N, CA, C, O and the ligand as a Tripos MOL2 file, in Angstrom:
@<TRIPOS>MOLECULE
protein
  265   263    67     0     0
PROTEIN
NO_CHARGES

@<TRIPOS>ATOM
      1 N          -0.2900    1.5710   -1.4270 N.3       1 MET1
      2 CA         -1.0240    2.2920   -0.3600 C.3       1 MET1
      3 C          -1.4360    3.6880   -0.8270 C.2       1 MET1
      4 O          -2.5630    4.1140   -0.5740 O.2       1 MET1
      5 N          -0.5460    4.3950   -1.4970 N.am      2 SER2
      6 CA         -0.9100    5.7600   -1.8820 C.3       2 SER2
      7 C          -2.0130    5.7640   -2.9370 C.2       2 SER2
      8 O          -2.8540    6.6630   -2.9530 O.2       2 SER2
      9 N          -2.0140    4.7740   -3.8090 N.am      3 ALA3
     10 CA         -3.0890    4.6930   -4.8000 C.3       3 ALA3
     11 C          -4.4270    4.4590   -4.0990 C.2       3 ALA3
     12 O          -5.4630    4.9790   -4.5150 O.2       3 ALA3
     13 N          -4.3810    3.6730   -3.0360 N.am      4 ALA4
     14 CA         -5.5980    3.4120   -2.2680 C.3       4 ALA4
     15 C          -6.0890    4.6820   -1.5950 C.2       4 ALA4
     16 O          -7.2890    4.9590   -1.5660 O.2       4 ALA4
     17 N          -5.1550    5.4510   -1.0550 N.am      5 VAL5
     18 CA         -5.5160    6.6990   -0.3860 C.3       5 VAL5
     19 C          -6.1330    7.6690   -1.3790 C.2       5 VAL5
     20 O          -7.0930    8.3720   -1.0640 O.2       5 VAL5
     21 N          -5.5720    7.7000   -2.5790 N.am      6 ASP6
     22 CA         -6.0660    8.6290   -3.5880 C.3       6 ASP6
     23 C          -7.3000    8.1200   -4.3200 C.2       6 ASP6
     24 O          -7.8600    8.8270   -5.1580 O.2       6 ASP6
     25 N          -7.7250    6.9060   -4.0120 N.am      7 GLY7
     26 CA         -8.8590    6.3370   -4.7150 C.3       7 GLY7
     27 C          -8.5490    6.0120   -6.1610 C.2       7 GLY7
     28 O          -9.4200    6.0800   -7.0280 O.2       7 GLY7
     29 N          -7.2830    5.6530   -6.4130 N.am      8 GLU8
     30 CA         -6.8700    5.3870   -7.7890 C.3       8 GLU8
     31 C          -6.7740    3.9050   -8.1100 C.2       8 GLU8
     32 O          -6.1690    3.5210   -9.1110 O.2       8 GLU8
     33 N          -7.3610    3.0840   -7.2750 N.am      9 LEU9
     34 CA         -7.3180    1.6490   -7.5370 C.3       9 LEU9
     35 C          -8.4080    1.2680   -8.5270 C.2       9 LEU9
     36 O          -9.4460    1.9210   -8.6260 O.2       9 LEU9
     37 N          -8.1380    0.1850   -9.2570 N.am     10 THR10
     38 CA         -9.1980   -0.3700  -10.0960 C.3      10 THR10
     39 C         -10.2350   -0.9910   -9.1480 C.2      10 THR10
     40 O          -9.9120   -1.2990   -8.0010 O.2      10 THR10
     41 N         -11.4830   -1.1780   -9.6210 N.am     11 PRO11
     42 CA        -12.5070   -1.7640   -8.7270 C.3      11 PRO11
     43 C         -12.0620   -3.0820   -8.1160 C.2      11 PRO11
     44 O         -12.3540   -3.3600   -6.9520 O.2      11 PRO11
     45 N         -11.3550   -3.8980   -8.8980 N.am     12 LYS12
     46 CA        -10.8820   -5.1860   -8.4120 C.3      12 LYS12
     47 C          -9.8120   -5.0110   -7.3260 C.2      12 LYS12
     48 O          -9.8440   -5.6840   -6.2960 O.2      12 LYS12
     49 N          -8.8840   -4.1150   -7.5680 N.am     13 GLU13
     50 CA         -7.8360   -3.8410   -6.5860 C.3      13 GLU13
     51 C          -8.4440   -3.2990   -5.3000 C.2      13 GLU13
     52 O          -8.0490   -3.6650   -4.1920 O.2      13 GLU13
     53 N          -9.4030   -2.4270   -5.4840 N.am     14 ARG14
     54 CA        -10.0570   -1.7890   -4.3430 C.3      14 ARG14
     55 C         -10.7710   -2.8470   -3.4910 C.2      14 ARG14
     56 O         -10.7130   -2.8120   -2.2620 O.2      14 ARG14
     57 N         -11.4290   -3.7650   -4.1470 N.am     15 GLU15
     58 CA        -12.1320   -4.8270   -3.4390 C.3      15 GLU15
     59 C         -11.1550   -5.6580   -2.6100 C.2      15 GLU15
     60 O         -11.4150   -5.9620   -1.4460 O.2      15 GLU15
     61 N         -10.0300   -6.0200   -3.2220 N.am     16 GLY16
     62 CA         -9.0200   -6.7930   -2.5130 C.3      16 GLY16
     63 C          -8.4360   -6.0160   -1.3530 C.2      16 GLY16
     64 O          -8.2140   -6.5610   -0.2720 O.2      16 GLY16
     65 N          -8.1910   -4.7480   -1.5840 N.am     17 PHE17
     66 CA         -7.6370   -3.8950   -0.5430 C.3      17 PHE17
     67 C          -8.5980   -3.7770    0.6330 C.2      17 PHE17
     68 O          -8.1930   -3.8880    1.7900 O.2      17 PHE17
     69 N          -9.8640   -3.5530    0.3300 N.am     18 GLU18
     70 CA        -10.8520   -3.4080    1.4080 C.3      18 GLU18
     71 C         -11.0360   -4.7040    2.1890 C.2      18 GLU18
     72 O         -11.2090   -4.6890    3.4080 O.2      18 GLU18
     73 N         -10.9980   -5.8270    1.4680 N.am     19 LYS19
     74 CA        -11.1010   -7.1180    2.1510 C.3      19 LYS19
     75 C          -9.9230   -7.3190    3.0830 C.2      19 LYS19
     76 O         -10.0510   -7.8950    4.1630 O.2      19 LYS19
     77 N          -8.7660   -6.8290    2.6390 N.am     20 HIS20
     78 CA         -7.5770   -6.9860    3.4640 C.3      20 HIS20
     79 C          -7.6170   -6.0840    4.6970 C.2      20 HIS20
     80 O          -7.3720   -6.5510    5.8100 O.2      20 HIS20
     81 N          -7.9200   -4.8070    4.5140 N.am     21 ILE21
     82 CA         -7.8140   -3.8940    5.6670 C.3      21 ILE21
     83 C          -8.8340   -4.1710    6.7590 C.2      21 ILE21
     84 O          -8.5850   -3.8520    7.9210 O.2      21 ILE21
     85 N          -9.9980   -4.7680    6.4080 N.am     22 VAL22
     86 CA        -10.9410   -5.0900    7.4850 C.3      22 VAL22
     87 C         -10.3910   -6.1820    8.4040 C.2      22 VAL22
     88 O         -10.8060   -6.3020    9.5570 O.2      22 VAL22
     89 N          -9.4420   -6.9830    7.8750 N.am     23 LYS23
     90 CA         -8.8640   -8.0580    8.6810 C.3      23 LYS23
     91 C          -7.4840   -7.7120    9.2090 C.2      23 LYS23
     92 O          -6.8950   -8.4730    9.9770 O.2      23 LYS23
     93 N          -6.9720   -6.5650    8.7980 N.am     24 CYS24
     94 CA         -5.5890   -6.2510    9.1260 C.3      24 CYS24
     95 C          -5.5140   -4.8680    9.7780 C.2      24 CYS24
     96 O          -5.4100   -3.8580    9.0820 O.2      24 CYS24
     97 N          -5.5660   -4.8250   11.1010 N.am     25 PRO25
     98 CA         -5.5950   -3.5320   11.7950 C.3      25 PRO25
     99 C          -4.4030   -2.6410   11.4770 C.2      25 PRO25
    100 O          -4.5380   -1.4180   11.4460 O.2      25 PRO25
    101 N          -3.2430   -3.2340   11.2410 N.am     26 SER26
    102 CA         -2.0710   -2.3920   10.9860 C.3      26 SER26
    103 C          -2.1730   -1.6750    9.6360 C.2      26 SER26
    104 O          -1.7930   -0.5090    9.5210 O.2      26 SER26
    105 N          -2.6830   -2.3650    8.6220 N.am     27 CYS27
    106 CA         -2.8770   -1.7100    7.3280 C.3      27 CYS27
    107 C          -4.0080   -0.6840    7.4030 C.2      27 CYS27
    108 O          -3.9420    0.3740    6.7760 O.2      27 CYS27
    109 N          -5.0260   -1.0050    8.1650 N.am     28 LEU28
    110 CA         -6.1430   -0.0820    8.3060 C.3      28 LEU28
    111 C          -5.6850    1.2260    8.9540 C.2      28 LEU28
    112 O          -6.0430    2.3100    8.4950 O.2      28 LEU28
    113 N          -4.8950    1.1170   10.0180 N.am     29 SER29
    114 CA         -4.4640    2.3440   10.6770 C.3      29 SER29
    115 C          -3.4590    3.0970    9.8100 C.2      29 SER29
    116 O          -3.4310    4.3280    9.8150 O.2      29 SER29
    117 N          -2.6320    2.3580    9.0630 N.am     30 GLU30
    118 CA         -1.6970    3.0050    8.1380 C.3      30 GLU30
    119 C          -2.4700    3.7770    7.0700 C.2      30 GLU30
    120 O          -2.1200    4.9050    6.7230 O.2      30 GLU30
    121 N          -3.5220    3.1510    6.5580 N.am     31 PHE31
    122 CA         -4.3570    3.7790    5.5350 C.3      31 PHE31
    123 C          -5.0260    5.0470    6.0710 C.2      31 PHE31
    124 O          -5.0560    6.0810    5.4040 O.2      31 PHE31
    125 N          -5.5560    4.9430    7.2780 N.am     32 LYS32
    126 CA         -6.2310    6.1030    7.8680 C.3      32 LYS32
    127 C          -5.2610    7.2490    8.1330 C.2      32 LYS32
    128 O          -5.5800    8.4140    7.8960 O.2      32 LYS32
    129 N          -4.0760    6.9050    8.6270 N.am     33 GLU33
    130 CA         -3.0560    7.9240    8.8690 C.3      33 GLU33
    131 C          -2.6430    8.6100    7.5700 C.2      33 GLU33
    132 O          -2.5080    9.8320    7.5100 O.2      33 GLU33
    133 N          -2.4490    7.8080    6.5470 N.am     34 ALA34
    134 CA         -2.0400    8.3480    5.2540 C.3      34 ALA34
    135 C          -3.1040    9.2900    4.7000 C.2      34 ALA34
    136 O          -2.7920   10.3510    4.1590 O.2      34 ALA34
    137 N          -4.3660    8.8870    4.8430 N.am     35 GLN35
    138 CA         -5.4710    9.7340    4.3870 C.3      35 GLN35
    139 C          -5.4950   11.0550    5.1340 C.2      35 GLN35
    140 O          -5.6770   12.1200    4.5440 O.2      35 GLN35
    141 N          -5.3090   10.9630    6.4450 N.am     36 LYS36
    142 CA         -5.3450   12.1490    7.2910 C.3      36 LYS36
    143 C          -4.2280   13.1090    6.9040 C.2      36 LYS36
    144 O          -4.4450   14.3110    6.7480 O.2      36 LYS36
    145 N          -3.0310   12.5550    6.7530 N.am     37 THR37
    146 CA         -1.8790   13.3800    6.3890 C.3      37 THR37
    147 C          -2.0950   14.0530    5.0490 C.2      37 THR37
    148 O          -1.8270   15.2430    4.8880 O.2      37 THR37
    149 N          -2.5810   13.2790    4.0860 N.am     38 LYS38
    150 CA         -2.7950   13.8280    2.7500 C.3      38 LYS38
    151 C          -3.8210   14.9410    2.7520 C.2      38 LYS38
    152 O          -3.6230   15.9720    2.1080 O.2      38 LYS38
    153 N          -4.9070   14.7440    3.4650 N.am     39 SER39
    154 CA         -5.9400   15.7820    3.4410 C.3      39 SER39
    155 C          -5.4610   17.0360    4.1600 C.2      39 SER39
    156 O          -5.8360   18.1480    3.7890 O.2      39 SER39
    157 N          -4.6330   16.8610    5.1870 N.am     40 LEU40
    158 CA         -4.0540   18.0120    5.8690 C.3      40 LEU40
    159 C          -3.1490   18.8010    4.9340 C.2      40 LEU40
    160 O          -3.1970   20.0300    4.8860 O.2      40 LEU40
    161 N          -2.3210   18.0690    4.1910 N.am     41 ILE41
    162 CA         -1.4080   18.7230    3.2590 C.3      41 ILE41
    163 C          -2.1950   19.4540    2.1770 C.2      41 ILE41
    164 O          -1.9000   20.6040    1.8540 O.2      41 ILE41
    165 N          -3.1990   18.7750    1.6190 N.am     42 ARG42
    166 CA         -4.0370   19.4010    0.5930 C.3      42 ARG42
    167 C          -4.6720   20.6900    1.1140 C.2      42 ARG42
    168 O          -4.6790   21.7150    0.4310 O.2      42 ARG42
    169 N          -5.2000   20.6220    2.3250 N.am     43 GLU43
    170 CA         -5.8550   21.7630    2.9460 C.3      43 GLU43
    171 C          -4.8990   22.9500    3.0560 C.2      43 GLU43
    172 O          -5.2520   24.0860    2.7390 O.2      43 GLU43
    173 N          -3.6790   22.6560    3.5130 N.am     44 LYS44
    174 CA         -2.6790   23.7140    3.6760 C.3      44 LYS44
    175 C          -2.3050   24.3270    2.3350 C.2      44 LYS44
    176 O          -2.1690   25.5450    2.2170 O.2      44 LYS44
    177 N          -2.1400   23.4820    1.3280 N.am     45 ILE45
    178 CA         -1.7680   23.9910    0.0010 C.3      45 ILE45
    179 C          -2.8550   24.9070   -0.5390 C.2      45 ILE45
    180 O          -2.5670   25.9790   -1.0730 O.2      45 ILE45
    181 N          -4.0940   24.4830   -0.3980 N.am     46 VAL46
    182 CA         -5.2060   25.2720   -0.9050 C.3      46 VAL46
    183 C          -5.2690   26.6250   -0.1910 C.2      46 VAL46
    184 O          -5.5390   27.6570   -0.8060 O.2      46 VAL46
    185 N          -5.0130   26.5950    1.1200 N.am     47 ARG47
    186 CA         -5.0600   27.8180    1.8970 C.3      47 ARG47
    187 C          -4.0370   28.8370    1.4140 C.2      47 ARG47
    188 O          -4.2910   30.0410    1.4420 O.2      47 ARG47
    189 N          -2.8750   28.3510    0.9690 N.am     48 PHE48
    190 CA         -1.8370   29.2700    0.4980 C.3      48 PHE48
    191 C          -1.9860   29.6050   -0.9800 C.2      48 PHE48
    192 O          -1.1590   30.3150   -1.5510 O.2      48 PHE48
    193 N          -3.0580   29.0820   -1.5990 N.am     49 LYS49
    194 CA         -3.2950   29.3350   -3.0150 C.3      49 LYS49
    195 C          -2.0540   29.0530   -3.8610 C.2      49 LYS49
    196 O          -1.6570   29.8610   -4.7010 O.2      49 LYS49
    197 N          -1.4620   27.9060   -3.6220 N.am     50 ALA50
    198 CA         -0.2690   27.5320   -4.3690 C.3      50 ALA50
    199 C          -0.6280   27.2320   -5.8190 C.2      50 ALA50
    200 O          -1.7280   26.7640   -6.1120 O.2      50 ALA50
    201 N           0.3190   27.5080   -6.7330 N.am     51 PRO51
    202 CA          0.0580   27.1440   -8.1370 C.3      51 PRO51
    203 C          -0.0900   25.6420   -8.2990 C.2      51 PRO51
    204 O           0.5030   24.8670   -7.5490 O.2      51 PRO51
    205 N          -0.8890   25.2330   -9.2880 N.am     52 GLN52
    206 CA         -1.1910   23.8110   -9.4880 C.3      52 GLN52
    207 C           0.0730   22.9690   -9.6390 C.2      52 GLN52
    208 O           0.1230   21.8320   -9.1690 O.2      52 GLN52
    209 N           1.0910   23.5220  -10.2930 N.am     53 SER53
    210 CA          2.3210   22.7410  -10.4820 C.3      53 SER53
    211 C           2.9770   22.4290   -9.1390 C.2      53 SER53
    212 O           3.5260   21.3450   -8.9420 O.2      53 SER53
    213 N           2.9150   23.3840   -8.2250 N.am     54 LEU54
    214 CA          3.4800   23.1510   -6.8920 C.3      54 LEU54
    215 C           2.6440   22.1210   -6.1340 C.2      54 LEU54
    216 O           3.1810   21.2270   -5.4790 O.2      54 LEU54
    217 N           1.3360   22.2590   -6.2330 N.am     55 VAL55
    218 CA          0.4360   21.2980   -5.5900 C.3      55 VAL55
    219 C           0.7670   19.8890   -6.0650 C.2      55 VAL55
    220 O           0.8910   18.9620   -5.2650 O.2      55 VAL55
    221 N           0.9100   19.7440   -7.3940 N.am     56 ASN56
    222 CA          1.2040   18.4190   -7.9460 C.3      56 ASN56
    223 C           2.5350   17.8720   -7.4490 C.2      56 ASN56
    224 O           2.6390   16.6840   -7.1430 O.2      56 ASN56
    225 N           3.5480   18.7210   -7.3640 N.am     57 SER57
    226 CA          4.8460   18.2000   -6.9430 C.3      57 SER57
    227 C           4.8390   17.8530   -5.4600 C.2      57 SER57
    228 O           5.5060   16.9050   -5.0460 O.2      57 SER57
    229 N           4.0950   18.6040   -4.6570 N.am     58 VAL58
    230 CA          3.9980   18.2730   -3.2310 C.3      58 VAL58
    231 C           3.2440   16.9590   -3.0570 C.2      58 VAL58
    232 O           3.6330   16.1230   -2.2410 O.2      58 VAL58
    233 N           2.1830   16.7760   -3.8110 N.am     59 LEU59
    234 CA          1.4200   15.5400   -3.7020 C.3      59 LEU59
    235 C           2.2470   14.3440   -4.1630 C.2      59 LEU59
    236 O           2.1240   13.2470   -3.6180 O.2      59 LEU59
    237 N           3.0860   14.5630   -5.1680 N.am     60 LYS60
    238 CA          3.9680   13.5060   -5.6330 C.3      60 LYS60
    239 C           4.9460   13.1350   -4.5200 C.2      60 LYS60
    240 O           5.2580   11.9620   -4.3160 O.2      60 LYS60
    241 N           5.4110   14.1320   -3.8220 N.am     61 LEU61
    242 CA          6.3320   13.9160   -2.7130 C.3      61 LEU61
    243 C           5.6650   13.1070   -1.6030 C.2      61 LEU61
    244 O           6.2700   12.1860   -1.0550 O.2      61 LEU61
    245 N           4.4150   13.4490   -1.2700 N.am     62 THR62
    246 CA          3.7230   12.7010   -0.2220 C.3      62 THR62
    247 C           3.4700   11.2740   -0.6780 C.2      62 THR62
    248 O           3.4610   10.3620    0.1480 O.2      62 THR62
    249 N           3.2610   11.0550   -1.9890 N.am     63 ASP63
    250 CA          3.0720    9.6970   -2.4950 C.3      63 ASP63
    251 C           4.2950    8.8390   -2.2010 C.2      63 ASP63
    252 O           4.1770    7.6610   -1.8610 O.2      63 ASP63
    253 N           5.4740    9.4480   -2.3360 N.am     64 SER64
    254 CA          6.6930    8.6660   -2.1310 C.3      64 SER64
    255 C           6.8990    8.3300   -0.6560 C.2      64 SER64
    256 O           7.6590    7.4190   -0.3270 O.2      64 SER64
    257 N           6.2310    9.0580    0.2270 N.am     65 LEU65
    258 CA          6.3550    8.7900    1.6450 C.3      65 LEU65
    259 C           5.4950    7.5970    2.0930 C.2      65 LEU65
    260 O           5.8060    6.9360    3.0840 O.2      65 LEU65
    261 N           4.4230    7.3380    1.3580 N.am     66 PHE66
    262 CA          3.5250    6.2560    1.7710 C.3      66 PHE66
    263 C           3.7410    5.0340    0.8960 C.2      66 PHE66
    264 O           3.0780    4.0140    1.0840 O.2      66 PHE66
    265 ZN         -2.0320   -5.7800    6.0880 Zn       67 ZN67
@<TRIPOS>BOND
     1     1     2 1
     2     2     3 1
     3     3     4 2
     4     3     5 am
     5     5     6 1
     6     6     7 1
     7     7     8 2
     8     7     9 am
     9     9    10 1
    10    10    11 1
    11    11    12 2
    12    11    13 am
    13    13    14 1
    14    14    15 1
    15    15    16 2
    16    15    17 am
    17    17    18 1
    18    18    19 1
    19    19    20 2
    20    19    21 am
    21    21    22 1
    22    22    23 1
    23    23    24 2
    24    23    25 am
    25    25    26 1
    26    26    27 1
    27    27    28 2
    28    27    29 am
    29    29    30 1
    30    30    31 1
    31    31    32 2
    32    31    33 am
    33    33    34 1
    34    34    35 1
    35    35    36 2
    36    35    37 am
    37    37    38 1
    38    38    39 1
    39    39    40 2
    40    39    41 am
    41    41    42 1
    42    42    43 1
    43    43    44 2
    44    43    45 am
    45    45    46 1
    46    46    47 1
    47    47    48 2
    48    47    49 am
    49    49    50 1
    50    50    51 1
    51    51    52 2
    52    51    53 am
    53    53    54 1
    54    54    55 1
    55    55    56 2
    56    55    57 am
    57    57    58 1
    58    58    59 1
    59    59    60 2
    60    59    61 am
    61    61    62 1
    62    62    63 1
    63    63    64 2
    64    63    65 am
    65    65    66 1
    66    66    67 1
    67    67    68 2
    68    67    69 am
    69    69    70 1
    70    70    71 1
    71    71    72 2
    72    71    73 am
    73    73    74 1
    74    74    75 1
    75    75    76 2
    76    75    77 am
    77    77    78 1
    78    78    79 1
    79    79    80 2
    80    79    81 am
    81    81    82 1
    82    82    83 1
    83    83    84 2
    84    83    85 am
    85    85    86 1
    86    86    87 1
    87    87    88 2
    88    87    89 am
    89    89    90 1
    90    90    91 1
    91    91    92 2
    92    91    93 am
    93    93    94 1
    94    94    95 1
    95    95    96 2
    96    95    97 am
    97    97    98 1
    98    98    99 1
    99    99   100 2
   100    99   101 am
   101   101   102 1
   102   102   103 1
   103   103   104 2
   104   103   105 am
   105   105   106 1
   106   106   107 1
   107   107   108 2
   108   107   109 am
   109   109   110 1
   110   110   111 1
   111   111   112 2
   112   111   113 am
   113   113   114 1
   114   114   115 1
   115   115   116 2
   116   115   117 am
   117   117   118 1
   118   118   119 1
   119   119   120 2
   120   119   121 am
   121   121   122 1
   122   122   123 1
   123   123   124 2
   124   123   125 am
   125   125   126 1
   126   126   127 1
   127   127   128 2
   128   127   129 am
   129   129   130 1
   130   130   131 1
   131   131   132 2
   132   131   133 am
   133   133   134 1
   134   134   135 1
   135   135   136 2
   136   135   137 am
   137   137   138 1
   138   138   139 1
   139   139   140 2
   140   139   141 am
   141   141   142 1
   142   142   143 1
   143   143   144 2
   144   143   145 am
   145   145   146 1
   146   146   147 1
   147   147   148 2
   148   147   149 am
   149   149   150 1
   150   150   151 1
   151   151   152 2
   152   151   153 am
   153   153   154 1
   154   154   155 1
   155   155   156 2
   156   155   157 am
   157   157   158 1
   158   158   159 1
   159   159   160 2
   160   159   161 am
   161   161   162 1
   162   162   163 1
   163   163   164 2
   164   163   165 am
   165   165   166 1
   166   166   167 1
   167   167   168 2
   168   167   169 am
   169   169   170 1
   170   170   171 1
   171   171   172 2
   172   171   173 am
   173   173   174 1
   174   174   175 1
   175   175   176 2
   176   175   177 am
   177   177   178 1
   178   178   179 1
   179   179   180 2
   180   179   181 am
   181   181   182 1
   182   182   183 1
   183   183   184 2
   184   183   185 am
   185   185   186 1
   186   186   187 1
   187   187   188 2
   188   187   189 am
   189   189   190 1
   190   190   191 1
   191   191   192 2
   192   191   193 am
   193   193   194 1
   194   194   195 1
   195   195   196 2
   196   195   197 am
   197   197   198 1
   198   198   199 1
   199   199   200 2
   200   199   201 am
   201   201   202 1
   202   202   203 1
   203   203   204 2
   204   203   205 am
   205   205   206 1
   206   206   207 1
   207   207   208 2
   208   207   209 am
   209   209   210 1
   210   210   211 1
   211   211   212 2
   212   211   213 am
   213   213   214 1
   214   214   215 1
   215   215   216 2
   216   215   217 am
   217   217   218 1
   218   218   219 1
   219   219   220 2
   220   219   221 am
   221   221   222 1
   222   222   223 1
   223   223   224 2
   224   223   225 am
   225   225   226 1
   226   226   227 1
   227   227   228 2
   228   227   229 am
   229   229   230 1
   230   230   231 1
   231   231   232 2
   232   231   233 am
   233   233   234 1
   234   234   235 1
   235   235   236 2
   236   235   237 am
   237   237   238 1
   238   238   239 1
   239   239   240 2
   240   239   241 am
   241   241   242 1
   242   242   243 1
   243   243   244 2
   244   243   245 am
   245   245   246 1
   246   246   247 1
   247   247   248 2
   248   247   249 am
   249   249   250 1
   250   250   251 1
   251   251   252 2
   252   251   253 am
   253   253   254 1
   254   254   255 1
   255   255   256 2
   256   255   257 am
   257   257   258 1
   258   258   259 1
   259   259   260 2
   260   259   261 am
   261   261   262 1
   262   262   263 1
   263   263   264 2
@<TRIPOS>SUBSTRUCTURE
     1 MET1         2 RESIDUE 1 A MET
     2 SER2         6 RESIDUE 1 A SER
     3 ALA3        10 RESIDUE 1 A ALA
     4 ALA4        14 RESIDUE 1 A ALA
     5 VAL5        18 RESIDUE 1 A VAL
     6 ASP6        22 RESIDUE 1 A ASP
     7 GLY7        26 RESIDUE 1 A GLY
     8 GLU8        30 RESIDUE 1 A GLU
     9 LEU9        34 RESIDUE 1 A LEU
    10 THR10       38 RESIDUE 1 A THR
    11 PRO11       42 RESIDUE 1 A PRO
    12 LYS12       46 RESIDUE 1 A LYS
    13 GLU13       50 RESIDUE 1 A GLU
    14 ARG14       54 RESIDUE 1 A ARG
    15 GLU15       58 RESIDUE 1 A GLU
    16 GLY16       62 RESIDUE 1 A GLY
    17 PHE17       66 RESIDUE 1 A PHE
    18 GLU18       70 RESIDUE 1 A GLU
    19 LYS19       74 RESIDUE 1 A LYS
    20 HIS20       78 RESIDUE 1 A HIS
    21 ILE21       82 RESIDUE 1 A ILE
    22 VAL22       86 RESIDUE 1 A VAL
    23 LYS23       90 RESIDUE 1 A LYS
    24 CYS24       94 RESIDUE 1 A CYS
    25 PRO25       98 RESIDUE 1 A PRO
    26 SER26      102 RESIDUE 1 A SER
    27 CYS27      106 RESIDUE 1 A CYS
    28 LEU28      110 RESIDUE 1 A LEU
    29 SER29      114 RESIDUE 1 A SER
    30 GLU30      118 RESIDUE 1 A GLU
    31 PHE31      122 RESIDUE 1 A PHE
    32 LYS32      126 RESIDUE 1 A LYS
    33 GLU33      130 RESIDUE 1 A GLU
    34 ALA34      134 RESIDUE 1 A ALA
    35 GLN35      138 RESIDUE 1 A GLN
    36 LYS36      142 RESIDUE 1 A LYS
    37 THR37      146 RESIDUE 1 A THR
    38 LYS38      150 RESIDUE 1 A LYS
    39 SER39      154 RESIDUE 1 A SER
    40 LEU40      158 RESIDUE 1 A LEU
    41 ILE41      162 RESIDUE 1 A ILE
    42 ARG42      166 RESIDUE 1 A ARG
    43 GLU43      170 RESIDUE 1 A GLU
    44 LYS44      174 RESIDUE 1 A LYS
    45 ILE45      178 RESIDUE 1 A ILE
    46 VAL46      182 RESIDUE 1 A VAL
    47 ARG47      186 RESIDUE 1 A ARG
    48 PHE48      190 RESIDUE 1 A PHE
    49 LYS49      194 RESIDUE 1 A LYS
    50 ALA50      198 RESIDUE 1 A ALA
    51 PRO51      202 RESIDUE 1 A PRO
    52 GLN52      206 RESIDUE 1 A GLN
    53 SER53      210 RESIDUE 1 A SER
    54 LEU54      214 RESIDUE 1 A LEU
    55 VAL55      218 RESIDUE 1 A VAL
    56 ASN56      222 RESIDUE 1 A ASN
    57 SER57      226 RESIDUE 1 A SER
    58 VAL58      230 RESIDUE 1 A VAL
    59 LEU59      234 RESIDUE 1 A LEU
    60 LYS60      238 RESIDUE 1 A LYS
    61 LEU61      242 RESIDUE 1 A LEU
    62 THR62      246 RESIDUE 1 A THR
    63 ASP63      250 RESIDUE 1 A ASP
    64 SER64      254 RESIDUE 1 A SER
    65 LEU65      258 RESIDUE 1 A LEU
    66 PHE66      262 RESIDUE 1 A PHE
    67 ZN67       265 GROUP 0 **** ****
């Protein structure tokens, strides 16, 4: 799921994922929530001008949550 949120899927994986979420409302809403949370976190980090190493470790932490 986190790879999908980050757009890190291979084209084939992405195709399968998209085919699945259009038929699976629970995965679709999970995906949307994860995207929303991630972009909120990114926004907050950028606002505080955190060092890149901190940004990376926070993003790694959010990956483990999804
Ligand atoms: Zn599903």
